[in-house]
LODONU-16100 format. One record per residue: residue in three letters; x, y negated, z negated of N, C-alpha, C in turn. Coordinates in pm, whole numbers, plus 32768, in hexadecimal, padded with zeros to 4 digits. Last residue first. Layout:
<nodes>
ALAXYZXYZXYZ;...
</nodes>
This chain:
<nodes>
ALAC927E8C984DCC8B4E91D84F7C83FE8C58507;GLNC9BAE842846BC9F8E88184DDC996E8EE84F7;ARGC926E7BB83B9C8FBE83F83E0C952E87A8448;GLYC9A5E6ED8361C920E6D68394C8E8E75483CD;CYSCAABE7B1835BCA85E7268374C9FBE71683AD;GLYCADEE87E8291CA92E892830CCA59E80B8330;ASPCBE2E8F081BFCB67E8A981D8CB1CE8DA8251;METCCBDE92B80A3CC8DE942812ACC0BE8F88140;PROCDF0E8F27FF0CD5FE8E77FFECD35E8F78090;SERCEF4E9EE8007CEC5E9648009CE2DE9618018;ASNCF56EAE98019CF21EAC17F98CEEFEA317F95;GLUCFA4EAF48126CF48EB5880F2CF09EB2C806E;ASND05FEA5781A0CFDCEA1C8184CF7CEA7B8140;ALAD13EEAF881BCD14CEA788178D0C4EA3F814F;SERD0E1EBD1824ED10EEBE881C6D11AEB658178;ASND096EB49833CD036EB9B82F3D063EBAD8262;ALAD182EAD68395D117EA7E8365D0B1EACD8314;ALAD207EBC483DBD241EB688379D1D6EB0D833F;ASPD15AEC39849BD173EC7B841CD1ACEC1D83B3;ASPD0B3EC078585D0EDEB9E8532D106EBD484A6;PROD08BEC5B86DDD090EC82864FD0DBEC188600;GLUCFC3EB9B87BED047EBC88794D046EBEE8701;SERCEC4EB4787EECEF7EBB28842CF82EBE28819;PROCE85EA6E874DCE49EAF0872ECE81EB638780;ASNCF5EE99886CCCF3EE9CE8750CF07EA5A8738;TYRCF7DE8728613CF51E8FD8616CF2EE92486A5;PROD096E7978623D00AE7B58641CFEFE84C8646;ARGD15EE759850CD15BE7968590D0CBE7BE85B0;LEUD10CE6FC8419D15DE6A4846DD15EE6D684FD;ARGCFCCE7048385D039E74D83C6D08AE6E98416;PHECF4CE6788259CF67E66D82E8CFD9E6C98310;GLYCE3EE6BE816FCEC2E68C8195CED1E688822C;TRPCD4BE73A8154CD51E6A88144CDD7E66E816B;ARGCD78E84281BFCCF2E80981ACCCF8E77181A9;PROCE73E89282B5CE46E870822DCDBDE82C822B;VALCE88E9A4838CCE6DE9138384CE36E8F182FB;ALACEACEAB98379CF12EA6783BBCF01E9D183A5;LYSCDD2EB3082FFCE59EB4B82CACEC1EAEB8302;ARGCD04EAD483A0CD07EAB38312CD91EAC682D7;TYRCD40EB548495CD42EAC2848ACD50EA9683F9;ALACD17EC5F8451CD99EC338486CDA8EB9C8475;GLUCC07EC508401CC6FEC8083A5CCFAEC5283D1;TRPCB83EBFB84E9CB85EBA78472CBF6EBD18415;GLUCBA5ECD98590CBDAEC5685BACBE7EBF98541;ARGCB19ED9C84FACBA9EDA88518CBE8ED22853B;THRCA08ED1184C4CA5CED61846CCAF0ED60848E;PHEC943EC4484E7C9BAEC4D853CCA28ECA184FB;LEUC86DEC58842DC855EC4184BCC8CBEC618517;ARGC8E0EC89832FC871ECDB8361C862ECD083F9;GLNC9A1EBC1831BC9C8EC4D830FC95CECA7834B;METC8FDEAE3832BC963EAFA8392C98EEB8C8393;GLUC86BEB02823FC827EB0982C2C88AEB238332;LEUC936EADA8187C8EFEB5A8189C8A5EB6D820D;GLUC978E9D381BEC9DCEA3C81D2C99BEAC781D7;GLUC882E94E817AC8B8E9508201C91DE9C0821A;TYRC84CE9858058C7F2E9A380C8C83CE9B5814D;LEUC90EE9587F97C89BE9AA7F73C83FE9CE7FE9;VALC9D3E8BA8019C9F6E9367FD4C97EE9917FBE;VALC93EE7E3808AC99BE83280DAC9B4E8BA809A;ARGC8B1E7807FADC86AE7B08023C8C2E80C8077;LEUC985E7337F06C929E79B7EDBC8DCE7D57F52;HISC9F7E6667FA4CA45E6DB7F7DC9E8E74F7F56;PHEC923E5AE7FB6C959E5EE802FC9A4E66E800A;THRC90EE5667EA6C89DE5A57EEBC8CCE5EE7F69;VALCA03E4E87E80C9E3E5617E33C971E5AE7E76;SERC9DFE40F7F34CA4EE46D7F42CA33E4F17EFA;VALC901E38A7EC7C8F7E3C57F4DC966E42C7F61;ILEC974E3337DD6C900E38D7DD4C8F3E3D47E5B;ALACA3AE2857E3DCA60E2F97DEBC9EFE3617DE7;ALAC99CE1C67EBDC9FDE2157F0CCA28E2927EBF;TYRC916E15B7DDCC8CAE1A17E44C927E1FA7E97;PHEC9F3E0DF7D62C9AAE1487D1CC95AE19C7D80;TYRCA2CE0217E24CA92E0857E00CA4FE0FC7DBB;ILEC941DF927E16C95DDFDC7E92C9CCE0427E7A;TRPC952DF1B7D21C8E9DF7F7D35C901DFD07DB5;PROCA16DE567D33CA39DED67CF4C9CFDF427D07;ASNCA54DD997E4CC9E9DDC37DF3CA08DE4D7DB7;GLYCAFADD3C7F0DCB2ADD347E84CAC3DD627E1F;THRCACCDD41801DCA6EDCF97FC7CAA3DCE37F3A;CYSCBAADDCD808ACB7ADD4E80C5CB25DCFE8063;LEUCBBBDEB27FE9CC2BDE537FEECBFEDDCC8025;ALACAC3DF2A8020CAE7DF057F97CB57DE9D7F96;TRPCAD7DF568135CA6EDF0180FFCA94DECE8074;GLYCBB0E00C812CCBBCDF8D8174CB54DF288144;LEUCB38E0DC80A9CBA8E0978067CBC1E01080AA;LEUCA81E1228172CA51E0F180F0CABFE0A880A3;ILECB31E17A8239CAD9E1078252CAA9E0CC81CE;THRCB9AE25881B2CBF3E1EB81DACBA2E16B81F6;VALCAB6E2F781A3CAF2E2C58126CB51E2518144;VALCA94E32982B5CA2CE2E3826ACA65E2AA81E9;ALACB82E3B582EECB66E3368330CAFDE2E582E2;LEUCB64E49D825DCBD2E443823ACBBBE3B98277;TYRCA8FE50882EDCA7BE4E18262CAE8E4818234;METCB18E53383DFCAA0E4DF83DACA86E4AF834C;PROCBEBE5E483B1CC09E55783D1CB8EE4FD83C8;ASNCC14E6EC8331CBA6E6908312CBC2E5FF8338;ARGCCF6E77E836FCC73E7BA8387CBFFE7598374;THRCDFBE6EE8431CDB6E6FB83B0CD2AE73083CB;PHECE61E71A8532CEBAE6E984C9CE7EE6F7843C;ARGCDA3E76185E1CE1FE7AF85E7CE7BE78B8573;TYRCCDDE6A985D3CCCBE7228582CD44E77E858A;LEUCD0AE5EF8694CD3DE5D3860ECD33E64B85B1;ASPCD11E6E68790CD14E6578774CD49E64186E5;ARGCC84E820871BCCD4E7CC8774CCCEE73B8745;VALCBCDE8C186A9CC57E8CD8678CCB7E87E86D1;VALCA8EE902865DCADEE8968697CB69E89C8658;LEUC9D1EA1386B6CA2EE9E08652CA89E9798695;HISC899E9CD8751C91FEA05875AC975E9C686ED;ARGC7B8E9408725C7A7E9D0873DC82CEA198745;PROC790E8468627C7D2E87A869FC7BEE91286AA;PROC641E8198597C6D3E8288591C70DE8588616;ASPC54AE78B854AC572E7A485D5C60AE7B485DD;TRPC524E760843FC4B3E7988488C4D4E7B5851A;PROC60FE6E483ECC5F6E76E83C1C583E7B0840D;ALAC6B8E62684E8C646E638848EC631E6CB8469;LEUC770E60085A8C7A2E6078520C733E62484BC;THRC70EE6DD86B9C71FE65B8679C758E66F85EC;GLYC786E79C87D1C727E77F8768C743E6F6872F;ARGC863E80C885AC7DDE8118893C770E8008828;GLYC96BE7F88819C917E84F87C7C88AE86087FA;ARGC9D2E74988D9CA10E7CD88C5C9B7E82D8878;ARGC91DE66988E4C95CE6A2895CC98EE7308947;TYRC8BDE64187D8C864E63D884CC8A1E68988C2;PHEC99FE64E873AC92EE6A5871CC8D2E6B08795;SERCA35E58187B5CA65E60B87B5C9F4E66D879A;VALC997E4A18778C9A9E4C88805C9DAE559880D;VALC9BCE4A18665C935E4B0869AC93CE4DC872C;CYSCAD1E4718659CA9AE4F08627CA0EE509865E;THRCADDE36C86BDCB26E3D78701CAEFE46086D8;LEUCA4CE2E685F6CA16E2EE867ECA5BE35C86CF;LEUCB04E309851ECA7BE33B8518CA3FE34B85A3;VALCBE5E27E8578CBEEE30E855ECB63E34B855E;THRCB75E17C8582CBACE1B985FBCBB4E25085EB;GLYCB32E1538475CACBE15284DCCAF8E194855C;GLYCC31E15983FCCBCBE1BC83D9CB5EE1C58442;ILECC9DE0738478CCDCE0F7848ACC77E165846C;LEUCBEADFAE8419CBFBDFC684A9CC39E04E84C6;THRCC0FDFC28303CB8ADFD4833ECB95DFF483D2;PHECD1EDF8782EACCEBE00982BDCC65E0278300;ALACD16DE7E8349CD65DEE48391CD37DF70836B;LEUCC7FDE058283CC49DE0B830BCC94DE75835D;GLYCD2CDDFE81B5CCBEDE5D81ACCC7BDE6D8233;TYRCDD0DD2981DACDF7DDA6821CCD92DE178204;TRPCD6BDC5F813DCD49DC5D81CCCD6CDCE1820F;HISCCE6DC938007CD5CDCAC805ACD32DCB380EC;HISCC8CDBF87EDCCC63DC1A7F65CCE4DC2D7FB6;HISCCAEDC717D93CCE4DC217E01CCAEDC547E86;PHECB70DCBD7D05CC01DCC97D07CC30DC707D7A;HISCA5BDC177C73CAA4DC447CEACB38DC517CCF;HISC95EDC7B7BAFC9DFDC377BA8CA33DC6D7C1B;ALAC82CDC757C6AC893DCBA7C1BC90EDC617C15;PROC6F1DC9C7CFDC74EDC437CB7C7AFDC947C60;ILEC6CDDD487E25C6BBDD537D94C720DCF67D51;ARGC719DD457F2BC6BDDCDA7F00C6A5DCDD7E69;SERC79FDE2C7F57C7EFDDB17F4FC79CDD397F24;ILEC6CEDEDF7F76C718DEDE7EF6C767DE5D7EE9;LEUC68BDEA98080C62ADE8E8016C670DE867F8E;TRPC779DF0180F7C74DDE77810BC6EADE50809D;PROC779E01080B1C7DDDFB68076C7BADF228089;VALC687E05A8149C68FE06780B6C6FDE00E807C;LEUC6CEE020825DC65EDFE18219C66BDFE58181;GLYC7D1E0B7827EC7B2E03082A9C747DFEE8255;ALAC7E7E1B68228C863E16A822DC84CE0D98259;PHEC6DFE211822CC72FE22481B2C7B1E1D681B1;METC682E1C2832FC639E19F82B5C695E1A3823B;ALAC73EE22583DBC71EE19683E3C6D3E1688365;PROC73DE33A8399C7AEE2E48374C78FE24F837C;LEUC602E36A83D0C65CE3968366C6D0E336834D;ALAC56DE2F18499C528E3228421C589E34383B0;LEUC622E2B98563C5DDE24A8522C59BE275849E;PHEC671E3BE85A4C6D5E35C857AC692E2EA852E;ALAC57DE42C85F5C5C3E4658581C62AE403854B;PHEC54AE38B86D9C4EFE3878667C535E3BB85E9;ILEC620E3DE877CC616E3528752C5BBE34586D8;ALAC5DDE4EC879CC65EE4C68760C65BE436872E;ARGC4E7E4D8881CC4EEE5198798C56FE4F28752;ALAC536E460890DC4DAE41788B4C4DEE4538827;LEUC5CEE52F8978C60FE4B18954C5B7E46188F4;METC513E5EF89B8C56CE6098947C5B3E588891B;
</nodes>
C-alpha cells in the first residue's frame, strides 16, 4: 500500500503542483515582482500536503488518488480544521510558485486549478462521501467547513451543535475525498 500512496502522490500533486508550474514558468511573460517569501508558501503547502497524504494512508487506509481512495472517512489530523486541506495545500504551493517566479501564467493556472477543485468537490466528492459514509459524513460536513477553518478541532465523538449551526450554510467539501 505504501508504494500505491507514493505513486499516487507522484502522479497527482507532484505533477500538478510541481511539474506543470515549472513548465509554465518557462513560458515567456512579463514578470511581476519576484518575492522570496513565495518559498514560504511553497514549503507550508508542501508540508500540509505531505501531512494529508500520510493521513489518507494511515487513517483512511488508502491514497489521495481517485482510483485508490481511503476506505475510511478521514476526520483527524488537519481534517479536524477544514475538510479540504490537501486541495488548499496544492493551491498554496501554486501561489508560492507564482510569487517566486513572478510569472502571471502561474497565477492564472492557480485560479483554474482552484475552480476545478471546487467543482470536483461539489459535484463529485461530497456526493461520494454522502453515499459511502452517510451518518459520519453528515455530522462532519455540518461541523467542518469546506474551504474555511475551524478554530476548535473537530472531535467526532462529541456533539457540536454550535459549530453545526454556524457552518450549516458554509461551503462543504471532502478533501481529496476524505474518501
